[in-house]
C-alpha positions, 0 to 999 in steps of 0.5 A: 292710075293703072287701068286693067282689063278684066277678061273674067269668063266664069263672070263671077271675079269683076265684082270681087277683085274691083272691091278688092282693089277699092279696100286695098287703095291700090293705083289699078281700077278695073276700066273694063270687065268682058266675058269673052274672047270676042269682047276682050280683042274688041276692048283692046282695038279701042283703047289701050290698058295697063294690064290685060289679067285673064281668070279662066276658071274651067275655061283654060282653053278659051284663054289660052287661046286669047292670050295667043292671040292677042301675042300675034296681034301685038307682034303685028300692031303699030308701035303706038297700039297694043304693043305698048300695053301689051309689054312683058314687064320685067318687075312686079308694080307695087300693088299694095297702094303705098 
């Protein structure tokens, strides 16, 4: 199972995405859903996630700021911290649930 941190500035995608993942029997689950950059950074400091998904809908600037801040921190954290979970994937994982 892969854990997702969903940052949902619009506060509407969390439930919809979780239902979609359950119906598709994907190996992904929303481990934490937060609604601000501050909450996202706190969640990332508390545990590792397989994927960080940022849904910006009308909050483009906040989303870009968050991505930039995560990137800066991932470059400076020790190897066992954020960097492991934030590495850029070169191949998309299978989300078909097969």
